C-alpha positions in Angstrom: -6.0 -24.5 148.7 -9.0 -24.6 146.5 -12.5 -24.9 147.9 -12.9 -28.9 145.4 -9.8 -30.3 146.9 -11.4 -29.0 150.8 -14.1 -31.5 151.1 -14.0 -34.8 149.9 -18.1 -35.7 147.9 -18.0 -37.7 151.0 -17.7 -35.0 153.5 -20.6 -32.2 152.8 -19.1 -29.7 154.6 -20.8 -27.6 157.5 -22.2 -23.4 156.7 -19.7 -22.6 158.8 -17.1 -23.9 157.0 -17.9 -22.5 154.1 -18.3 -18.7 155.5 -15.0 -20.2 157.4 -13.7 -20.7 153.5 -14.9 -17.5 152.3 -14.4 -15.5 154.9 -16.6 -12.2 153.2 -19.9 -11.1 155.8 -22.1 -10.7 152.4 -21.6 -14.8 152.0 -23.6 -14.6 155.2 -25.7 -11.4 153.9 -26.8 -13.5 151.0 -28.3 -16.5 152.4 -30.3 -14.6 155.2 -32.0 -12.9 152.3 -32.0 -15.9 150.3 -33.9 -17.5 153.0 -36.2 -14.2 155.3 -37.7 -12.8 151.4 -38.2 -16.4 149.9 -39.0 -18.3 152.8 -36.6 -20.9 151.5 -33.3 -23.3 152.9 -29.8 -24.0 151.3 -29.4 -27.0 149.4 -25.8 -28.4 149.8 -24.6 -30.5 146.8 -21.9 -31.9 145.5 -21.2 -30.9 141.0 -18.7 -33.0 140.0 -18.8 -30.6 137.0 -15.1 -29.4 135.2 -15.7 -25.6 135.7 -17.2 -25.6 139.5 -16.1 -28.7 141.2 -17.1 -29.5 145.1 -19.8 -28.9 147.3 -22.3 -25.7 146.1 -25.3 -24.7 147.6 -28.8 -24.4 146.3 -31.7 -21.8 146.7 -35.4 -23.4 145.0 -38.6 -22.4 145.8 -41.9 -23.7 144.9 -39.4 -26.8 142.1 -38.0 -23.0 140.7 -34.3 -22.7 140.9 -33.2 -19.2 142.4 -29.3 -19.8 141.8 -26.4 -22.1 143.2 -24.0 -20.5 145.1 -20.1 -22.1 144.9 -17.4 -20.8 147.5 -14.2 -19.6 146.3 -10.8 -17.6 149.4 -12.9 -14.1 149.9 -15.7 -13.7 147.3 -19.0 -16.8 146.3 -20.0 -16.6 142.4 -24.3 -16.7 142.5 -25.1 -18.4 139.5 -28.5 -17.5 138.2 -30.1 -18.3 134.8 -32.2 -16.2 133.1 -35.2 -18.1 131.1 -36.8 -17.9 127.9 -39.2 -15.3 129.8 -36.5 -13.4 132.1 -35.2 -12.6 129.7 -36.8 -9.6 128.3 -37.1 -7.7 131.9 -33.2 -8.3 132.0 -32.9 -6.4 129.5 -34.8 -3.5 131.0 -32.5 -3.7 134.0 -29.1 -3.8 132.4 -28.6 -0.2 132.2 -29.4 -0.3 136.5 -26.6 -2.7 137.1 -23.4 -3.1 137.5 -21.2 -2.6 134.8 -19.5 -5.8 135.7 -22.8 -7.7 135.9 -23.7 -5.4 131.9 -20.2 -7.3 130.8 -21.0 -10.5 131.7 -24.7 -10.4 130.8 -23.5 -9.1 127.0 -21.0 -11.9 127.0 -22.1 -14.6 128.5 -23.9 -16.7 125.3 -27.8 -17.4 124.7 -29.0 -21.1 124.9 -32.3 -22.9 124.7 -33.3 -18.5 125.2 -31.7 -18.7 128.7 -28.8 -17.0 130.3 -26.2 -19.1 132.9 -24.8 -15.6 134.3 -22.1 -16.3 137.0 -21.5 -12.9 138.8 -18.6 -12.7 140.9 -20.1 -11.5 145.1 -17.1 -9.9 145.4 -19.4 -6.0 146.6 -22.8 -4.9 147.9 -23.3 -4.1 144.1 -23.1 -7.2 142.8 -25.4 -9.2 145.6 -28.1 -6.3 144.6 -27.1 -7.1 141.0 -27.4 -10.9 142.1 -30.8 -10.4 143.9 -33.2 -8.2 141.0 -31.6 -10.9 138.7 -33.5 -13.4 141.2 -36.4 -11.4 141.6 -37.1 -12.0 137.8 -36.8 -15.8 137.9 -39.3 -15.6 140.7 -40.9 -11.8 143.0 -39.6 -12.6 146.7 -42.4 -13.4 148.9 -41.8 -11.1 151.6 -39.4 -7.7 150.4 -37.2 -7.5 152.3 -33.8 -4.5 152.7 -30.6 -6.1 151.6 -29.0 -2.8 153.1 -31.2 -3.4 156.6 -29.5 -6.8 155.3 -26.1 -5.8 155.9 -26.5 -3.5 158.1 -27.9 -6.4 160.7 -24.9 -8.9 159.3 -22.4 -6.5 160.7 -24.1 -5.7 164.2 -24.3 -9.8 164.5 -21.1 -10.3 164.3 -20.3 -7.6 166.8 -22.9 -8.9 168.7 -21.0 -12.7 168.5 -18.4 -11.8 169.5 -19.6 -10.7 172.6 -22.1 -13.7 172.8 -25.0 -12.4 171.1 -27.3 -13.0 169.3 -30.2 -11.0 166.8 -32.5 -13.1 164.7 -32.8 -12.3 160.3 -33.3 -9.3 157.9 -37.0 -7.4 159.0 -39.5 -7.3 156.4 -40.2 -4.6 154.9 -44.1 -2.6 156.0 
């Protein structure tokens, strides 16, 4: 069953229901990172857009959109807008991004000076690309090591099976 068919507009899913649908640990890792690095909370929204209908999660800071996350089976998509101001920096870091992200960047048409990138987050390297692109829009308030978030998420999965929990990703000093 597709995500858009699972929850009607009148039936907002919980974060846990989204997590269970996606079944990808990078989902929780990305949320932990965004919340810790930017001190922001997720905003659930329903979209009737024909490209990605259904419930999604938006993150913003100080009125500036960081990303919108769209659930899928086994993965999720992150919409990241690279605006006119960020475009030179994005082109500069392009060589250090994955080949998949480089190709997506090149193929995405520029409209009004911006590119609306739909990154399919299915691997750690794609998650790292998303973090780098988001940081062009707004620098994180706290420097968080993504590897720490990934390792902590793995440990939390093991601890939750034993009925214990741990705190969010640690801030780098």
